[in-house]
Every structure is written in structure tokens, then in C-alpha cells.
C-alpha positions in Angstrom: -12.3 -13.5 17.3 -12.4 -15.1 13.9 -15.0 -14.3 11.3 -16.7 -17.1 9.5 -17.4 -17.7 5.8 -20.9 -16.9 4.6 -22.4 -19.2 2.0 -24.4 -16.6 0.1 -25.2 -12.9 0.0 -27.1 -11.7 3.0 -30.5 -10.2 2.1 -30.2 -10.3 -1.7 -32.2 -8.1 -3.9 -35.2 -9.6 -5.5 -34.8 -11.2 -9.0 -34.1 -8.8 -11.8 -33.6 -5.9 -9.4 -30.3 -4.2 -8.6 -29.3 -4.3 -5.0 -29.2 -0.6 -3.8 -26.0 -1.4 -1.8 -22.5 -0.8 -2.9 -20.1 -3.8 -3.1 -16.9 -3.2 -1.1 -13.9 -5.5 -1.9 -11.3 -5.8 0.9 -11.1 -5.7 4.7 -7.6 -4.4 5.1 -6.9 -1.0 6.5 -8.4 0.8 3.5 -11.4 -1.4 3.3 -12.1 -1.0 7.0 -11.8 2.8 6.7 -14.3 2.7 3.8 -16.7 0.5 5.7 -16.6 2.8 8.7 -17.2 6.0 6.7 -19.9 4.5 4.5 -21.8 3.5 7.6 -21.4 7.0 9.1 -22.9 8.5 5.9 -25.7 6.0 5.7 -24.5 4.3 2.5 -25.3 0.7 2.7 -22.8 -1.8 1.3 -21.9 -5.5 1.2 -18.2 -6.3 2.0 -16.2 -9.1 0.5 -12.9 -10.4 1.9 -10.8 -13.4 0.7 -9.4 -14.1 4.2 -11.2 -15.5 7.2 -10.8 -12.2 9.1 -10.0 -8.5 8.8 -6.5 -7.0 8.6 -5.5 -7.5 5.0 -1.7 -8.0 4.4 -1.1 -7.3 8.1 -2.4 -10.7 9.0 0.5 -13.0 8.1 -1.8 -16.0 7.8 -3.9 -14.4 5.1 -3.8 -15.9 1.6 -2.6 -12.6 0.1 -0.4 -11.5 2.9 3.2 -10.5 2.1 4.3 -10.1 5.7 7.3 -11.8 7.2 8.1 -12.6 10.9 10.3 -9.6 11.6 8.1 -7.0 9.8 7.3 -3.7 11.6 5.8 -0.4 10.5 8.4 1.9 9.0 6.4 4.9 10.3 5.6 5.5 13.9 2.3 4.5 15.4 1.1 8.0 16.2 1.8 9.2 12.6 0.1 6.1 11.1 -3.0 5.3 13.3 -6.5 6.3 12.6 -7.2 9.6 14.5 -10.4 8.4 16.1 -9.0 5.0 17.1 -5.5 5.4 18.6 -3.3 2.4 19.2 -2.9 1.3 22.8 -0.1 3.0 24.9 1.7 -0.3 25.5 2.1 -0.9 21.7 5.7 -0.2 20.6 6.4 3.1 18.7 7.1 1.0 15.6 4.6 -1.8 15.9 5.0 -5.4 14.6 2.6 -7.0 12.1 1.2 -8.9 15.1 0.3 -5.7 16.9 -1.3 -4.4 13.8 -3.4 -7.5 13.1 -4.9 -7.1 16.6 -5.4 -3.3 16.1 -7.5 -3.8 12.9 -9.5 -6.6 14.6 -10.3 -4.2 17.5 -11.1 -1.4 15.0 -13.6 -3.7 13.2 -15.2 -4.8 16.5 -15.4 -1.2 17.8 -17.2 0.2 14.7 -19.3 -2.9 14.1 -17.9 -3.8 10.7 -17.5 -7.6 10.8 -21.2 -8.3 10.2 -21.0 -6.3 7.0 -18.6 -8.7 5.3 -18.7 -12.1 3.6 -15.4 -13.7 4.6 -13.5 -16.5 2.8 -15.0 -15.0 -0.3 -13.1 -14.1 -3.4 -14.6 -11.7 -6.0 -13.7 -13.2 -9.4 -15.5 -10.8 -11.7 -17.0 -7.3 -11.7 -18.8 -6.0 -14.8 -20.9 -2.9 -15.3 -24.5 -3.5 -16.3 -24.4 -0.4 -18.5 -23.6 3.3 -18.0 -22.8 4.9 -14.7 -25.6 4.4 -12.2 -27.1 1.3 -13.9 -25.3 -1.1 -11.5 -22.6 -3.8 -11.4 -22.8 -7.6 -11.7 -20.3 -9.4 -9.3 -19.4 -13.0 -9.3 -17.7 -14.4 -6.2 -16.5 -17.7 -4.9 -17.1 -18.8 -1.3 -14.8 -20.9 0.9 -16.3 -24.2 -0.4 -15.6 -23.2 -4.0 -19.2 -22.4 -4.9 -19.8 -19.4 -7.2 -22.5 -16.8 -6.6 -23.7 -13.8 -8.5 -25.3 -10.5 -7.4 -26.0 -7.0 -8.8 -25.1 -3.9 -6.9 -25.6 -0.2 -7.2 -21.8 0.5 -7.3 -18.3 -0.9 -6.7 -15.7 0.2 -4.2 -12.3 -1.6 -4.7 -10.0 -1.7 -1.7 -8.0 -4.9 -2.1 -4.6 -3.3 -1.5 -1.5 -2.5 -3.6 1.1 -4.8 -2.1 0.0 -8.4 -3.0 1.0 -9.0 -6.6 4.8 -9.4 -6.9 6.8 -7.6 -9.5 9.3 -10.3 -10.4 11.9 -9.2 -13.0 13.3 -11.5 -15.5 17.1 -12.1 -15.4 19.2 -13.4 -18.3 20.5 -16.9 -17.7 19.5 -19.5 -15.1 20.2 -19.5 -11.3 20.6 -23.0 -10.0 20.2 -22.1 -6.3 17.0 -20.9 -4.7 15.3 -17.8 -6.2 12.3 -16.3 -4.5 10.4 -13.0 -4.4 10.1 -11.2 -1.0 6.4 -11.9 -1.1 7.3 -15.5 -0.4 9.6 -14.7 2.5 8.3 -15.5 6.0 11.2 -16.5 8.3 14.9 -15.7 8.5 15.5 -19.4 9.2 15.6 -19.9 5.4 19.0 -18.1 5.4 20.7 -20.6 7.7 24.0 -21.8 6.2 23.5 -19.9 3.0 25.2 -17.2 1.0 22.5 -14.7 0.3 21.9 -12.0 -2.3 19.1 -9.6 -1.8 18.0 -7.7 -5.0 16.5 -4.3 -4.2 17.3 -1.9 -1.4 13.8 -0.5 -0.6 12.4 -0.8 2.8 11.6 -4.5 2.6 14.9 -5.3 0.9 16.9 -3.6 3.6 14.8 -5.2 6.4 15.3 -8.7 4.9 19.0 -8.1 4.3 19.4 -7.4 8.0 17.7 -10.7 8.7 20.1 -12.5 6.3 23.1 -10.8 7.9 22.1 -12.4 11.3 21.1 -15.8 10.0 23.1 -16.5 6.8 26.7 -17.2 6.1 27.0 -13.9 4.1 24.7 -11.3 2.6 25.2 -9.0 -0.4 22.7 -6.3 -1.5 22.3 -5.6 -5.2 21.1 -2.0 -6.0 20.1 -0.5 -9.3 20.0 3.1 -7.9 20.8 5.0 -4.8 18.4 5.8 -1.9 18.1 8.4 0.8 18.3 6.7 4.2 16.3 8.0 7.2 17.0 6.8 10.7 14.0 5.6 12.7 15.0 7.9 15.6 16.3 11.5 15.7 17.1 13.0 19.1 15.4 10.0 20.7 12.1 10.5 19.0 10.6 8.8 15.9 11.9 10.6 12.9 8.5 11.2 11.4 7.3 13.1 14.4 10.0 15.8 14.0 8.2 17.9 11.5 7.1 21.3 12.8 3.8 23.1 12.4 5.3 25.5 9.9 5.0 24.2 6.3 8.2 24.9 4.5 8.6 25.3 0.7 10.0 22.1 -0.8 13.4 23.7 -1.8 13.9 24.7 1.8 12.6 21.5 3.3 15.0 19.5 1.2 17.9 21.6 2.3 17.1 21.3 6.0 16.2 17.6 5.9 19.2 16.9 3.8 21.5 18.4 6.5 19.7 16.4 9.2 20.1 13.2 7.3 23.9 13.9 6.9 24.1 14.4 10.7 22.3 11.2 11.6 22.9 8.9 8.6 26.2 10.2 7.4 27.3 9.5 3.8 26.1 6.0 2.7 28.3 6.1 -0.4 31.4 5.5 1.8 30.0 2.0 2.5 29.5 1.4 -1.2 25.9 2.6 -1.6 25.4 4.4 -4.9 24.5 8.1 -4.7 20.8 8.9 -5.6 20.5 10.4 -9.0 17.3 12.3 -8.0 16.4 14.9 -5.4 15.2 14.1 -1.9 11.5 13.1 -1.8 11.3 12.3 -5.5 11.2 8.6 -4.4 10.2 7.0 -1.1 13.2 7.1 1.3 14.4 4.0 3.2 13.6 4.2 6.9 16.2 1.8 8.4 18.9 2.5 11.0 20.4 -1.0 10.9 21.5 -1.5 7.3 24.0 1.4 7.5 25.2 0.1 10.8 25.9 -3.3 9.3 27.4 -1.8 6.2 29.8 0.2 8.4 30.8 -3.0 10.2 31.4 -4.9 6.9 28.5 -7.3 7.4 27.0 -6.6 4.0 28.5 -6.0 0.6 26.8 -3.6 -1.8 26.6 -4.8 -5.3 25.5 -3.1 -8.5 22.6 -4.3 -10.8 22.6 -7.8 -12.2 23.9 -8.6 -15.6 23.1 -12.4 -15.7 22.9 -15.7 -13.8 25.1 -18.6 -14.5 24.6 -21.7 -12.3 25.1 -20.4 -8.8 27.2 -17.5 -10.0 25.7 -14.0 -10.3 27.4 -11.6 -12.8 27.1 -7.9 -12.0 27.1 -5.0 -14.4 30.5 -3.7 -13.1 32.1 -7.0 -14.2 32.3 -8.5 -10.7 30.7 -11.8 -9.8 30.0 -13.9 -6.8 28.4 -17.2 -5.8 25.2 -17.6 -3.9 22.9 -20.3 -2.5 19.8 -18.1 -2.3 18.7 -15.0 -4.2 15.8 -13.0 -2.9 14.2 -10.4 -5.1 12.8 -7.5 -3.0 11.6 -5.8 -6.2 8.2 -4.5 -5.1 4.7 -5.1 -6.3 2.3 -4.3 -9.2 -1.2 -2.9 -8.9 -3.5 -5.8 -9.4 -7.2 -5.8 -9.9 -7.7 -9.2 -11.6 -11.5 -9.2 -11.3 -12.1 -6.1 -13.5 -11.1 -5.1 -17.0 -8.3 -2.5 -16.9 -10.1 -0.3 -19.4 -12.9 0.3 -16.9 -10.4 1.8 -14.5 -9.1 4.5 -16.9 -5.7 2.9 -16.7 -2.9 5.0 -18.1 0.7 3.8 -17.9 1.4 1.9 -14.7 -1.8 2.9 -12.8 -5.4 4.0 -13.2 -5.7 7.7 -13.7 -8.4 8.7 -11.2 -9.4 12.0 -9.6 -7.5 12.3 -6.3 -6.4 8.7 -6.9 -9.8 7.3 -6.2 -12.7 8.7 -8.3 -13.4 7.8 -11.9 -13.7 10.8 -14.2 -17.0 9.5 -15.8 -18.5 6.9 -13.5 -20.1 7.7 -10.1 -20.5 4.1 -9.2 -16.9 3.0 -9.3 -14.1 3.9 -6.9 -10.6 2.6 -6.2 -9.6 3.2 -2.5 -6.1 3.1 -1.1 -4.3 3.4 -4.4 -2.3 6.3 -3.0 1.2 6.6 -1.5 3.0 9.5 0.1 5.7 9.8 2.7 3.8 10.2 6.0 0.3 9.8 4.7 -0.6 7.1 7.2 -3.9 5.4 7.6 -5.5 8.7 8.6 -4.8 10.2 5.2 -6.4 7.1 3.6 -9.4 7.5 6.0 -9.8 11.0 4.8 -9.9 9.7 1.2 -12.6 7.2 2.2 -14.7 9.9 4.0 -14.6 12.1 0.9 -15.8 9.2 -1.3 -18.6 8.2 1.2 -19.8 11.8 1.5 -19.7 12.2 -2.3 -21.9 9.1 -2.8 -24.3 10.3 -0.1 -24.3 13.8 -1.6 -25.1 12.6 -5.1 -28.1 10.7 -3.7 -29.3 13.8 -2.0 -28.6 16.0 -5.0 -26.4 18.5 -3.1 -24.7 21.3 -4.9 -21.2 20.3 -3.5 -21.6 16.8 -4.9 -22.7 18.1 -8.3 -19.7 20.5 -8.4 -17.3 17.6 -7.5 -18.8 15.5 -10.3 -18.3 18.3 -12.8 -14.7 18.9 -11.6 -13.5 15.3 -12.0 -15.2 15.1 -15.4 -13.4 18.2 -16.6 -9.9 16.7 -16.4 -7.2 16.7 -13.7 -3.6 16.0 -12.8 -2.2 13.9 -10.0 -1.7 15.8 -6.8 2.1 15.8 -6.9 2.5 19.4 -5.6 4.9 20.0 -8.4 7.2 17.1 -7.5 8.9 15.2 -10.3 8.8 11.6 -9.0 11.1 9.1 -10.6 9.6 7.0 -13.4 8.9 3.7 -11.6 5.7 1.7 -11.4 5.5 2.1 -7.6 5.7 5.9 -8.0 2.9 6.0 -10.6 0.3 6.7 -7.8 2.6 8.7 -5.5 1.4 12.1 -4.3 2.7 15.0 -2.2 1.1 14.5 1.3 0.4 18.2 2.0 -1.1 18.8 -1.4 -3.1 15.7 -1.4 -4.6 16.0 2.1 -5.5 19.7 1.5 -7.3 18.7 -1.8 -9.2 15.9 -0.1 -10.1 17.6 3.1 -11.3 20.8 1.3 -13.7 18.8 -0.8 -14.8 16.9 2.2 -15.6 20.1 4.0 -17.6 21.4 1.1 -19.6 18.1 1.0 -20.1 18.2 4.8 -21.2 21.9 4.8 -23.7 21.3 2.0 -25.2 18.2 3.7 -25.8 20.0 7.0 
């Protein structure tokens, strides 16, 4: 089923009057979770989605998708799915992007979310009408290029975190083909080429494996070391191996470190640099194949780049090599182009928001899905959406729990890191400790739920 573009806002408010609905931007996993929980709490909204259907980046045909043909989840389906909408039994343990596109379409149909969205619609501007509670003016462009305006009671931003490429600048000029991983779709582009992949995160390692199989050669340039986690341990998805007992981080690191040595060995013997940070201070790489190929000599590990010169890449250890194609798997930047950064309480590389979603001063502005943690899954994000939906509903009813949460976020707060010292990278600027974060979110949700009963 494919949704169609709507030429104008359904049931607009009368002239000069603010629409009592919230505006919700995005119909990817986070947008859909928000739409579902808003409906459950009786909070009316109007959804906006730039693509012709739901699914966000998981629909490879979407205009903002950064998927590639061989992409799969790096977490298992049971640890990632929405708790009240499990994936089908016949879906693989590590689903492909095709499986996930269908999953989100079925989710939207099951909960009646499609009719709440304007598709093929891009929000180009969002501006507050005044102080918190006075409303927002949105400008959006439909599929025919026509612009429309409307005012809404509030704004929920759920347009994702993995669409704006973080492309570094390199000294010199490369005369071969230079692309970012966001442009990568099919391994056929590697045929007959000497390939250099820059960046050894999860996407970089996945794409390097593609290049190994389809290119003439593949090198992998790494600025720092990573911890590698196999996808399976004792025949089970690795992320399902955690027990019910919650261990202190110092002990969890020690135990998990031993397990990784058993199953992943010592990556440094293949040329991978040793991590200069502790386990879990950055997102680990979940990939069983890159170490396999490194052990077979199919990939050469290179250090950081010093400069380009024609088709030659010079590395910081003094070595050099020639390539036909360089692919930068250097991640993404948070990108909310339709709203001024100052309105989001931006600090450093990310907005500073209570539990990564709630503005300290405004109760009509929320950023959903700007949260990362090992093992958080879509259920953890659904919990975030439910907290926000219940908070909005609680404020409208004037409940004590909603008033208490309003005062708490206005009083100042720190990110829910659980005491972890994450490495200083843009992609880690909104990283949280899963257990700490989920406990904080669910406890506040329970208070809102109890007060609303």
C-alpha cells in the first residue's frame, strides 16, 4: 500500500485561530511510535512526511534514505521490535531493510496511522508564535512544489538522526571517485576498482565486506580502534545473552571483555588499532565478517589519512597507496534545517534536552528519537514517545505529575549517561546508558499514568 500526497492540510483551523493539534514531523520508526502514543493519549496531531510512505530511512526509495542493498539490522529483531507489535516469526533474526520497510508499513496500518499524515510533504520552516503555549507557524511544500502555511498548538520533531552526511575535508585532491556512505546503494560500484573505505563503524565495516567481494582490493582507514562484537554467541544473537541480573559497569566490562576475547579474539593481530577508551564508551561494531576477512588477508587496515594526491592516498604513518574509489563512512550530523538551532537549546554537537526529548522551558516543543544507546531498540524509543504523549495529555488535564515533571526539567539536568564517560564525538553527543535512561523514562511515565487514572 502506498500513501498519496495531500494537497493541503486536512481540516484547517479557522482564520486567525491556532489549530489545537500538534504538528508531527516524520513517519519513520520514531514518528510512528509518537503517532501511536499520541492517539492512545487522545492528543490530536497532523503528521508530515517527505516520502510517499512510512518507514523513514528503512525505505531505500525514500528521498532521505541512507540504506544500501545489503543493509541489515545490527541488533536482533527480538531486541529491536516494538513490544506490542512483534515481527513475524519468518523474519530473519537480523532483518534486512526490505523486511523492516514492510514491518513499519504493517505497523502503520495496524494502528491506523496513515490517515494522520500528509505524504510527499516537506516542512521548510517552523517558528514559534510567541512564548510556550502560544503556538507554532509551519510552512510546508507539497509534492507539486506548492507552499502552504498553518498554525499548530505544538511541534514534535521526529525526522531522524541519520540523513545528513558528516563529510570531512581532506587536504589535497582525489582524482578518482569520492563518495559518502549515504550515497552508497549497491556493491556493483566496486567492480574492477581498488577501494578505500574511511571509517570502521558499523556501516563502514559492512560496506568494506561488500567491497572485498566485488572490488579488486579493499583497504580500511581507521582513526581509532573499536571493540568488535560477533552477531552470534553460542548460536544465539549476541544481544540476547544478557541475564536478568544487572551488573555494575566495572564488572560487566570485565565479563563482556572476556567473552569478546573468546569469540572475537584480538583484532590488533590483524592490524586493527587498539581502542584508547573503555568498553561501552563508544558504540561497538557488531560484525562477524570483517575480522574473518582480515584474518584471511582480504582487507588491509590503514591509519588515518594525511592527504590526497591524484589517485594516491597518503596516510599518517608515512605509507601510501593508489585507489580508484574512496568511500567515507564517516557518519551523520543532527540536522533540523526547518528550525533555528537556538530554539532547540543547542549545546555543542546536539540540543540539550531533558531525557533527550523535552525542552527545559517550552512545553510545546519536543525532539523525539535523538537518543542512542547500545540495545535501546525501538521499544526504548517507544517508551520515550509514550512519556511525551502522557506529559502533553497531563498538562492539558493539569495533573500533579505533569506539573512536577515541568518543574523538574526547568530546574536543570544532566544527560542520562549513568556515569559513563563517552568519547568526545558528535555521534556520541546524545548517547545515553540504556538502563539509566529507560529507568528514568519509565518511572516518569508511571507517575504520569498513575496520576491520570
